[in-house]
C-alpha positions as CSV (number, residue, x, y, z in Angstrom):
1,M,73.2,143.3,147.2
2,V,72.1,141.2,150.2
3,Q,71.8,141.7,153.9
4,L,73.2,139.0,156.3
5,L,71.9,138.1,159.7
6,C,74.2,135.5,161.1
7,S,77.0,134.7,163.5
8,N,80.4,136.4,163.0
9,K,82.0,133.1,162.0
10,V,79.4,132.4,159.3
11,Y,79.4,136.1,158.3
12,E,83.1,136.0,157.4
13,K,82.7,132.7,155.4
14,V,79.6,134.0,153.5
15,K,81.2,137.4,152.9
16,Q,84.3,135.8,151.4
17,E,82.3,133.6,149.0
18,L,79.9,136.4,148.0
19,S,82.9,138.6,147.1
20,K,84.0,136.0,144.5
21,Y,80.7,136.7,142.7
22,Q,80.8,140.5,143.2
23,I,77.7,140.4,145.4
24,E,77.8,143.2,148.0
25,I,76.7,142.9,151.6
26,V,74.7,145.9,152.8
27,Q,72.9,146.8,156.0
28,D,69.5,147.3,154.4
29,S,68.4,145.1,151.5
30,E,65.2,143.6,150.2
31,L,66.9,140.2,150.2
32,V,68.1,138.9,153.6
33,L,70.1,135.7,154.3
34,V,69.2,134.6,157.8
35,E,71.0,132.0,159.8
36,K,68.6,129.7,161.6
37,G,68.0,131.0,165.1
38,Y,68.2,134.7,164.2
39,D,65.1,136.9,164.0
40,I,63.5,137.0,160.5
41,P,62.8,140.6,159.4
42,N,59.3,141.5,158.3
43,E,58.4,142.6,154.8
44,K,61.6,141.4,153.2
45,I,62.5,138.4,151.2
46,C,64.4,136.1,153.5
47,V,66.3,132.9,153.0
48,V,66.8,131.0,156.2
49,F,69.7,128.5,156.3
50,D,71.6,126.3,158.7
51,A,75.1,127.5,159.3
52,I,76.6,124.3,158.0
53,D,74.7,124.7,154.7
54,Y,75.9,128.3,153.9
55,M,77.4,127.1,150.5
56,N,73.9,126.0,149.4
57,V,72.7,129.5,149.9
58,I,75.6,130.9,147.9
59,K,74.8,128.4,145.1
60,L,71.1,129.4,145.2
61,L,72.0,133.1,145.1
62,V,74.5,132.8,142.3
63,S,72.2,130.7,140.1
64,G,69.6,133.4,140.2
65,I,71.5,136.6,140.3
66,R,74.3,136.0,137.9
67,D,72.2,135.7,134.7
68,D,72.4,139.4,133.9
69,V,76.1,139.9,134.8
70,H,78.6,139.7,132.0
71,V,81.7,139.0,134.1
72,M,81.6,135.2,133.6
73,N,80.8,135.2,129.9
74,T,84.5,135.0,129.4
75,V,87.5,133.7,131.5
76,T,91.1,134.8,131.3
77,G,93.6,132.0,131.0
78,L,97.4,131.9,131.0
79,S,99.4,129.8,128.5
80,D,103.0,130.3,127.5
81,N,103.3,133.5,129.5
82,K,100.5,135.0,127.6
83,F,96.9,135.7,128.7
84,A,94.0,134.9,126.5
85,V,90.3,135.6,126.8
86,I,88.3,132.4,126.4
87,E,84.5,131.9,126.1
88,P,83.0,129.0,128.0
89,K,81.6,127.6,124.8
90,D,85.2,127.1,123.6
91,V,86.2,125.2,126.7
92,L,86.1,121.4,126.3
93,Y,86.8,120.6,129.9
94,L,88.3,121.9,133.1
95,D,90.8,119.8,135.1
96,A,92.0,120.4,138.6
97,G,95.5,119.2,139.1
98,P,98.6,120.0,141.2
99,D,99.3,123.1,139.1
100,G,95.8,124.5,139.6
101,I,92.8,124.6,137.3
102,M,93.4,124.1,133.6
103,A,90.9,124.9,130.9
104,Y,91.3,122.8,127.8
105,T,90.2,124.0,124.3
106,K,90.6,122.2,121.0
107,S,93.9,124.0,120.3
108,N,95.4,124.8,123.7
109,H,95.2,124.6,127.4
110,Y,95.2,127.5,129.9
111,R,95.8,128.0,133.6
112,I,92.8,129.8,135.1
113,K,91.9,131.1,138.6
114,E,89.2,130.2,141.0
115,T,88.1,126.6,142.0
116,L,86.4,123.8,140.2
117,Q,83.4,124.3,142.5
118,Y,83.2,128.0,141.4
119,Y,83.0,127.1,137.7
120,E,80.6,124.2,138.4
121,N,78.2,126.7,140.0
122,I,78.4,129.5,137.4
123,W,78.8,127.4,134.3
124,A,76.1,124.7,135.0
125,A,73.6,126.7,132.9
126,K,76.2,126.7,130.1
127,G,76.2,122.9,129.9
128,F,79.1,122.0,132.2
129,I,78.8,119.0,134.5
130,R,81.1,117.5,137.0
131,I,82.2,114.0,136.0
132,N,84.7,113.2,138.8
133,K,86.3,115.0,141.7
134,S,88.8,116.8,139.5
135,Q,87.0,117.4,136.1
136,L,84.1,119.5,134.7
137,V,83.0,118.7,131.1
138,N,81.3,120.9,128.5
139,L,78.5,118.6,127.3
140,L,78.5,120.4,124.0
141,H,81.9,119.0,123.2
142,V,81.2,115.3,124.1
143,K,81.5,113.3,120.9
144,E,80.7,109.9,122.3
145,I,79.5,108.4,125.6
146,I,80.9,104.9,126.1
147,P,79.4,102.7,128.8
148,W,82.1,101.4,131.0
149,F,82.3,98.7,133.7
150,N,80.8,99.2,137.2
151,S,78.1,101.7,136.1
152,R,80.6,104.2,134.8
153,Y,81.2,105.9,131.5
154,V,84.0,107.2,129.3
155,L,83.4,110.5,127.5
156,R,85.2,110.9,124.2
157,M,85.6,114.6,123.5
158,D,85.9,116.6,120.2
159,N,89.7,116.5,120.5
160,N,89.6,112.7,121.0
161,V,90.6,112.9,124.7
162,E,88.8,110.3,126.8
163,L,87.6,111.2,130.2
164,E,86.3,108.8,132.8
165,V,83.0,109.5,134.6
166,S,83.3,108.2,138.2
167,K,80.6,106.0,139.6
168,I,79.5,108.8,142.0
169,Y,78.9,111.2,139.1
170,S,77.5,108.7,136.6
171,K,74.0,108.9,138.0
172,K,73.9,112.7,137.6
173,L,75.2,112.4,134.1
174,R,72.4,109.8,133.3
175,N,69.8,112.1,134.8
176,T,71.1,115.1,133.0
177,L,71.2,113.4,129.6
178,K,68.2,111.2,130.3
179,I,70.0,107.9,129.5
Protein backbone atom coordinates (compact mmCIF):
# COMPACT_ATOMS: atom_id res chain seq x y z
CA MET A 1 0.00 0.00 0.00
CA VAL A 2 1.23 3.46 -0.92
CA GLN A 3 -0.06 6.98 -0.79
CA LEU A 4 0.22 9.28 -3.83
CA LEU A 5 0.70 13.04 -3.79
CA CYS A 6 0.74 14.16 -7.40
CA SER A 7 -1.22 15.78 -10.23
CA ASN A 8 -4.39 14.09 -11.49
CA LYS A 9 -2.73 13.16 -14.79
CA VAL A 10 0.21 11.45 -13.08
CA TYR A 11 -2.12 9.90 -10.49
CA GLU A 12 -4.08 8.05 -13.19
CA LYS A 13 -0.92 6.76 -14.89
CA VAL A 14 0.67 5.60 -11.62
CA LYS A 15 -2.60 4.07 -10.42
CA GLN A 16 -2.90 2.05 -13.63
CA GLU A 17 0.69 0.75 -13.38
CA LEU A 18 0.44 -0.08 -9.66
CA SER A 19 -2.76 -2.05 -10.24
CA LYS A 20 -0.80 -4.42 -12.50
CA TYR A 21 1.28 -5.37 -9.47
CA GLN A 22 -1.66 -5.47 -7.03
CA ILE A 23 -0.28 -2.49 -5.10
CA GLU A 24 -3.08 -0.50 -3.46
CA ILE A 25 -3.26 3.28 -3.28
CA VAL A 26 -4.53 4.50 0.11
CA GLN A 27 -5.02 7.90 1.72
CA ASP A 28 -2.73 7.26 4.69
CA SER A 29 0.35 5.08 4.32
CA GLU A 30 3.87 5.00 5.72
CA LEU A 31 5.20 5.08 2.15
CA VAL A 32 4.34 8.13 0.06
CA LEU A 33 5.15 8.77 -3.61
CA VAL A 34 5.45 12.52 -4.04
CA GLU A 35 5.63 14.31 -7.37
CA LYS A 36 8.28 17.05 -7.36
CA GLY A 37 6.67 20.36 -6.38
CA TYR A 38 4.16 18.86 -3.92
CA ASP A 39 4.53 19.13 -0.15
CA ILE A 40 6.52 16.32 1.44
CA PRO A 41 4.74 14.86 4.50
CA ASN A 42 6.62 14.68 7.80
CA GLU A 43 7.44 11.42 9.57
CA LYS A 44 6.76 9.22 6.54
CA ILE A 45 8.98 7.48 4.05
CA CYS A 46 8.76 9.57 0.90
CA VAL A 47 9.99 9.00 -2.63
CA VAL A 48 10.09 12.25 -4.60
CA PHE A 49 10.00 11.91 -8.40
CA ASP A 50 9.68 13.98 -11.57
CA ALA A 51 6.38 13.42 -13.36
CA ILE A 52 8.21 12.26 -16.47
CA ASP A 53 10.05 9.57 -14.45
CA TYR A 54 7.02 7.93 -12.85
CA MET A 55 7.90 4.53 -14.37
CA ASN A 56 11.25 4.56 -12.53
CA VAL A 57 9.35 4.91 -9.26
CA ILE A 58 7.14 1.96 -10.20
CA LYS A 59 10.25 -0.08 -11.03
CA LEU A 60 11.81 0.83 -7.67
CA LEU A 61 8.66 -0.10 -5.78
CA VAL A 62 8.15 -3.38 -7.58
CA SER A 63 11.74 -4.52 -7.14
CA GLY A 64 11.45 -4.11 -3.35
CA ILE A 65 7.85 -5.01 -2.60
CA ARG A 66 7.29 -8.02 -4.84
CA ASP A 67 9.79 -10.37 -3.17
CA ASP A 68 7.26 -11.81 -0.76
CA VAL A 69 4.32 -12.03 -3.14
CA HIS A 70 3.75 -15.39 -4.82
CA VAL A 71 1.69 -14.12 -7.75
CA MET A 72 4.57 -14.02 -10.24
CA ASN A 73 6.20 -17.28 -9.22
CA THR A 74 4.18 -18.68 -12.10
CA VAL A 75 2.60 -17.38 -15.28
CA THR A 76 -0.40 -18.73 -17.15
CA GLY A 77 0.10 -19.28 -20.86
CA LEU A 78 -2.20 -20.33 -23.70
CA SER A 79 -1.19 -22.94 -26.27
CA ASP A 80 -3.50 -24.96 -28.55
CA ASN A 81 -6.59 -23.57 -26.79
CA LYS A 82 -5.33 -24.90 -23.44
CA PHE A 83 -3.94 -22.99 -20.50
CA ALA A 84 -0.78 -24.09 -18.72
CA VAL A 85 0.88 -22.84 -15.56
CA ILE A 86 4.55 -22.17 -16.25
CA GLU A 87 7.36 -21.40 -13.83
CA PRO A 88 9.81 -18.67 -14.87
CA LYS A 89 12.73 -21.14 -14.54
CA ASP A 90 11.19 -23.19 -17.37
CA VAL A 91 10.95 -20.21 -19.74
CA LEU A 92 13.92 -19.97 -22.13
CA TYR A 93 12.95 -16.59 -23.56
CA LEU A 94 10.07 -14.19 -24.14
CA ASP A 95 9.37 -12.73 -27.55
CA ALA A 96 7.13 -9.75 -28.35
CA GLY A 97 5.62 -10.14 -31.78
CA PRO A 98 2.51 -9.15 -33.73
CA ASP A 99 0.46 -11.78 -31.87
CA GLY A 100 1.53 -10.51 -28.43
CA ILE A 101 4.04 -11.88 -25.94
CA MET A 102 5.13 -15.49 -26.41
CA ALA A 103 6.93 -17.51 -23.73
CA TYR A 104 9.15 -20.25 -25.16
CA THR A 105 10.02 -23.37 -23.16
CA LYS A 106 12.04 -26.39 -24.30
CA SER A 107 8.91 -28.23 -25.39
CA ASN A 108 6.33 -25.59 -26.34
CA HIS A 109 5.47 -21.92 -26.68
CA TYR A 110 2.66 -20.05 -24.94
CA ARG A 111 0.85 -16.77 -25.43
CA ILE A 112 1.00 -14.76 -22.20
CA LYS A 113 -0.45 -11.47 -21.03
CA GLU A 114 1.18 -8.22 -19.90
CA THR A 115 4.09 -6.47 -21.62
CA LEU A 116 7.75 -7.28 -22.08
CA GLN A 117 8.59 -4.34 -19.81
CA TYR A 118 6.40 -5.87 -17.08
CA TYR A 119 8.27 -9.18 -17.19
CA GLU A 120 11.62 -7.41 -17.46
CA ASN A 121 10.86 -5.61 -14.19
CA ILE A 122 9.57 -8.52 -12.15
CA TRP A 123 11.77 -11.31 -13.54
CA ALA A 124 15.11 -9.48 -13.54
CA ALA A 125 15.93 -11.06 -10.18
CA LYS A 126 15.17 -14.48 -11.69
CA GLY A 127 17.92 -14.09 -14.31
CA PHE A 128 16.02 -12.55 -17.21
CA ILE A 129 17.69 -9.83 -19.25
CA ARG A 130 16.56 -7.80 -22.26
CA ILE A 131 18.66 -8.57 -25.34
CA ASN A 132 16.85 -6.43 -27.93
CA LYS A 133 13.66 -4.41 -28.21
CA SER A 134 11.47 -7.49 -28.52
CA GLN A 135 13.14 -10.28 -26.49
CA LEU A 136 13.95 -11.19 -22.90
CA VAL A 137 16.23 -14.15 -22.21
CA ASN A 138 16.57 -16.42 -19.19
CA LEU A 139 20.35 -16.49 -18.69
CA LEU A 140 20.07 -19.90 -17.03
CA HIS A 141 19.17 -21.39 -20.42
CA VAL A 142 21.95 -19.79 -22.49
CA LYS A 143 24.22 -22.58 -23.74
CA GLU A 144 26.73 -20.42 -25.66
CA ILE A 145 27.54 -16.75 -26.14
CA ILE A 146 28.99 -16.14 -29.58
CA PRO A 147 30.75 -12.81 -30.26
CA TRP A 148 29.26 -11.25 -33.36
CA PHE A 149 30.28 -8.32 -35.52
CA ASN A 150 29.81 -4.68 -34.50
CA SER A 151 30.04 -5.37 -30.71
CA ARG A 152 27.04 -7.69 -30.72
CA TYR A 153 26.47 -11.27 -29.60
CA VAL A 154 24.41 -14.29 -30.58
CA LEU A 155 23.02 -16.41 -27.75
CA ARG A 156 22.54 -20.11 -28.42
CA MET A 157 19.82 -21.41 -26.13
CA ASP A 158 19.29 -24.90 -24.65
CA ASN A 159 16.88 -25.70 -27.50
CA ASN A 160 19.52 -24.57 -30.08
CA VAL A 161 17.59 -21.44 -31.04
CA GLU A 162 19.95 -18.55 -31.75
CA LEU A 163 18.98 -15.07 -30.56
CA GLU A 164 20.80 -11.89 -31.49
CA VAL A 165 21.76 -9.35 -28.84
CA SER A 166 21.49 -5.85 -30.29
CA LYS A 167 24.35 -3.40 -29.94
CA ILE A 168 22.34 -1.30 -27.47
CA TYR A 169 21.82 -4.23 -25.08
CA SER A 170 25.29 -5.81 -25.55
CA LYS A 171 26.87 -3.52 -22.97
CA LYS A 172 24.28 -4.49 -20.34
CA LEU A 173 24.88 -8.17 -21.12
CA ARG A 174 28.66 -7.72 -20.78
CA ASN A 175 28.24 -5.91 -17.47
CA THR A 176 25.78 -8.49 -16.15
CA LEU A 177 27.99 -11.45 -17.07
CA LYS A 178 31.27 -9.59 -16.47
CA ILE A 179 32.67 -10.40 -19.93
